[in-house]
N, C-alpha and C positions, 0 to 999 in steps of 0.2 A: 504493500500500500504506500509506503514512503517513497519507493522508487517511482510509483505512478505520478507523484508530484513533480518529479524531474521532467517527465513527458509533458505534463500540462503547462508548466511555465515555459518550457521550450516551445510548445506549440503557439502560445499567444505571443511570445517574443518574436517568433518567426512569421507572424502575420504583419509585423511592422514594415518589412520591406515591401509588402503589398499595399499597405496604407499610404506609404510615402508617395508613390506615383499617382495613386488614386486621389489623395487629397491635394496633391500638387496641381492636378488638372482641375479638380472641382472648385478650388479657391484661387486659381491662377497665381501660384506661388513660384518664387525662384528656389534654387537648391538650398540656399541657406535657410530660408523660411520653412521649407519642407522638413529640414533636419530638426526643427523644433519638436517633431514627433518623438525623436530619440531623446531630446532634452526633457520632455514631459515625462517620459518613461523612466529615465535613469536618475533624474534628480531626486526621486523618491528614495533611492538607496542611500543618498547622503542624509536625508532628513529622518528616515524611519529605521535604519539599521541599528543604531544605538538603542533607541527605545525598544526595539524588538529583542535585543540581547538582554536588556533589563527585565522585560516581560518574562522571558524564559528562565532567567536567573531566579525570579521570584515564584513563578507558577508552573514551570516545566515545559517540555517540548510539545506535549499534546495541546496545551492551551495556545501556544504559538501557531501550531499548524491550523487549528480551527479558526483562529482570528484571521490568519492570512487567507484562508479559503473564502470566508465570508466577504472580505473586502474585494477579493478577486471577482466573486459573483456580482457584487453591487456595481463595480466598475463596468463589467460586461453588459449588464442590463441598461446602463446609462447611455450606451451607444444608440439606443432607440430614440430617446428624446434629442440626442445630439444630431442625429440625422434629420429629425423633424424640424429643428430650429435652424439648421443650415448655418451653424456658427462654428468656425474653426476652433475657437477657444473652448467650446463645449467638448469637442472631440479630445482636445489636449487634456481637459480636466478629467474626462472618463479614463483616458490612458493613465493619468497620474494615480487615480484611485486603484485601478488594476495593479499598477506597479507597487503601490504601498502594500497590497496583499502579497505580491510576489516577493517583496523584500523580506517580509516576515517568514514566508515559506522557505526561502533560501537560507536565511539565518538559522532556521530550525533544522532543515533537512540535511544540509551539507555536513555539519558536525555530527548530527545524529547517526548518519550512515557510517561516518568514520569511527565513531565511538562504539558502535554495536558490533564488536568482533575483535579479532586479534589485531593489536596495534601495528604489527609488522606488515599486515596486508591492507592497512587503511587506505593507502593511495590507490591500490588496484581496485578495492571495493568501491571507492568513490568514483573512480573512472568508469567502472561498470555501470553504476547507477546513472552517471552522467551520459552514458551511451544512449540512454532512452531519450535524453534531451536531443541527441543527434538524430534519432528516429523522427522526432517531432520536427526538426529542422528540414528533414526530407519531405514530410507530408504536408506541413503547413503552407508553403508557397504554392504547391501544386493544387491543393484543395482551395486555398484562399483566392487564387487567381481566377478560378472558375466561378466563384461566388461574387467576388468584388471587382476584379478587373474585366468587367464587361466591355465590349468594344465601344458601345455608346456612340457619341458624336465625335467627329474629328474636330481639330482646332479651327479648320477653315469653315466647317458647318456651323460651329458655335459663333464664330465672329460674324457670320452672315445673318444671324438671327436678331430679332428685336430683343431689347433688354429683358422684357417680361418672359418671352419664350425661352431665352437663354437661361434664366433663373429656374424655370420649370424643368428644363432639360437637365441642368446640373443637380437639382433636387432629386430627380428621378435616379440619377447615377449614384448620388450619395446614399440613397436608401438601400443600396445593395449590401451595406454592412449590417443591416438589422438582423437578418436571419442567422448568419454565422455567429454573431456575438450573443444572440438570445440562446441559441443551442449551447454555446460554450458556457454561458452563465448557469443554465439549467443543469448541465453535467457537473459543474463544480459544486452546486448545492447537493447533488446526490453523493458526491465524494465526501463532502463535509459531514453529511448524515452518517455515512459509514464510519468515518473517523470518530464521530461522537460516541458511537457504541463500541468501538474497538478498544481493547486493552493494550496499551503500548507500554513497554518497559521503560522506566525512568532511569537515566544514568545518574549514579550517585555523585553528588557534589560534596567533596570533602572540605570545601572552604566554608568554615563556620561563620566567618565575618559577614558574609553577604554584602560586601562593600558594593556601592553603586558607582564607584569610580571606574568607568570603562577604560579610560586611557592608561590605567596602571599596567594593562597588558603590554603596552609598548615598551616596557622595560626589556622585553625579549627582542633582541636585535633582528633575528630572522623574521619575526612577525612584521616589524616595521618595513623590512625589505619586501615581504610578501604583499603588504598593503599597497606599496608603490607599484610593484609588478602587476598586481591585479588591476589597478587603475588603468595602466597602459594596455594590458591584455584586452580588457572589455572594450576599451576604446577602439582597439584594432578590430576586434570581432564585429562590433557594430558597424564600423566603417565598411568592412568587407561585405557583410550581409545586407545592410540597410540600403546601400547605394548600388547594389549589384544590378538591379533591373535598369536603372538609369545608365550605369556603366556599360552593360552589355548592349543596350540599344545604341549607344554612341560608338563603341569600338567595332561592333560587328553588324550594325545596321539591321537589327531584327526587331520584331514587334514585342510589346509588353508581355503577352501571354507566353510566347516562346522563351523570352528572357526569364520569366518566372519558372518555366519548366527546367531551364538550365540551373536556376537557383535551387530548385528542389532535387531533381535527379542528379545534378552536378554537385553543387556546394553542399547541400544537405546530406546527400548520400555519402559523399566523401568525408564529411564531418562525422557521421555515424560510424562508418567503417573504420575511420582513423581512430576513434575511441576504442572500439573492440580490439583492433590490431595493437593499439598502445598498451592495453591491459595484458595482451599476450607477450609483448616485448619486455614489459616490466618484470617478467619472470627471469629474464636473462640480463637486462640492462638496468642499472640504477635509475630511478625516476628522474633525479636531477640531471644525470648525464643525457638521458633521452630528451629532456626538456631543452638542454643546450643545443643538441644536434638539430632538433626540430626548429628552434628559433633561428639558427643560422640558415637553414634551408628556406624558411619563410622570408628572410631578408633578401635572399637572391631572387625568389619568386616575385617579391614586391617590385624589384627593379624591372623584371620582365613585364609585369602588369602595367607599370607606369609608362614604359617607352615603346611597347609593341602594339600591334593592331590586329584586328580580325579575331578569329577563334583562338589563335595562340594566346592572346591576352586573356580570353575567357578561361582557357584551360589553366593558365597560370594562377588565376584567382581560385579556381576549383582546387588546385594543388595547395594553395595557402589554407583553404578550409580543411583539407586533410591533415596537414602538419600542425595546425594550431588547435586541433581537436582535443588534445590531451592537456592543454595549458591551464585552463581554469581549474579543474579538479586537482592537478598536480601542484600548482601554486598554492591552492587552498590547503591541501593536506600537509605540504611541507611547512606552510606558515603556522598551522595550529599544532604541529608536532611538538610534544614536550611542554605544552603550556599548562597542563594540570588544571587547577581551579580557574585559570584565566581562559579556558577554552571557549566558553560562551561569549566572553567579551572579545576575544581574539576573532572569533567567527563574525561578530558584529562589525568589527573594524574592516575585515577583509570584504564582507558583503557591502559595507559602506563604500569601499573603493570601486564598486561597480558604477559609481557616479562618473567614472571615466567615460562611460557610454553617453553621458549628457554633454560632456565638454568637447571631446576630441572630434565627434562628427560635425560640430559647428566649425571647427578649423578645416575639416575636410570640405564642407560646403563652401566656406569662404574662399579657399584656394581654388575650388572648382569654378565658382562664379568669377573670380578674379582672372583666372587663366582662360576661361571659356571652355575648359575640358574637364569632364568628371575624372578621367583617369589620372590626372596630375595630383588629385587628392590622395592617391595611394601612397604618396610620400609620407603622409601622416602614419599610415600603418607600418611602413618601414621603420620609422623612428621608434614606434612602440615595441617592435620585436627586438630592437637593439637593447632596450631597457630589460626586457624579459631574459635576454641572453646574459646580461650582467647578473641578474638574480640567480640564474641557473649555474653560473660559474662560481659565484662567491656568496651572494646574499642569503642563500638557503642555509648556510652553516650555522649550527646552534652554538651560541656563545653564552656562558652563564651570565644571567642578568646582574647588573650592578645593584647593590643594596641601597635602595632609596625608600623614602616613606611615600607610598602611593595611596595610603588610606585617606 
């Protein structure tokens, strides 16, 4: 049941690349403005991750999971009035509420999977659970494109319409989000009901102080490195996935639906297979070493994606999806390793670092608008993988924390 959460938040996150071109057209946005979809989603991780850690510190993982699922469902249902009002800000608000729920779920589920079992296999276990996130990355763009990215009217047809007719046409296109998000919200409520009646084992917390000072966990140097690395990793992942459709249309001159298929069957499938293959390789290669190798490969592929054209560029991005697949769970598990009673707070801080997905896509969008080419935004992803490589080479090493008063 906990692993099912990885699939659900992966599915809704991977609808965002479908929403970006959809809302870009519906509201006549530039790339920077459309990237606010990512900002609305990932700013929640900055604001909610620490309260989520405190919530679980006091009331346990089950309470955190239930709270996250309820917010997830509420945000999904809000897509219906958002489509009715035809307000871009309403869509962003609904996405923010969904993301508040996802933040709590990720703060709970990631450490919970790591802690329920042998500490020596925590990284492999988390990578396995995260593999279902990869399955969602394959399915969501393919399904979402056929519900949301309807052909509708071309830009030329819209410009030839009167203002009132144009508004009616755009309202009709915007309404395509209602059904998928209503179904999603209903499914989440069913999952929440199952969790309510399910008995989940609580992980014993040996910290009797119950201190609410989250930042005391940063006394662990490797955790601080992990927070920074996760910030840049999520930024890279969001840049690669969220702008893929716009990128593929530009470099290969294909339509939106075909680009969405490449996103699902290409990037999503590569992401999922990469996770399962990574779990296999970790039986023979230390997780930090594999992370370093994969980071270096991603740097090279980013160069190809930035400066090549046609389907070679698309295949380079699909390759990036494969090799970055292990990065989130590997950084996460290496970051919380050896934290003891600081594990829940460490988890909060690493989840908070997902805020990178709100910041770095804005830089991607700005560079794309400034240069006039989406593919030049891939430079942002390249810089992100350089930071991850530094973590994999040095930052992951556990150094005994200095004795300070963090209470």
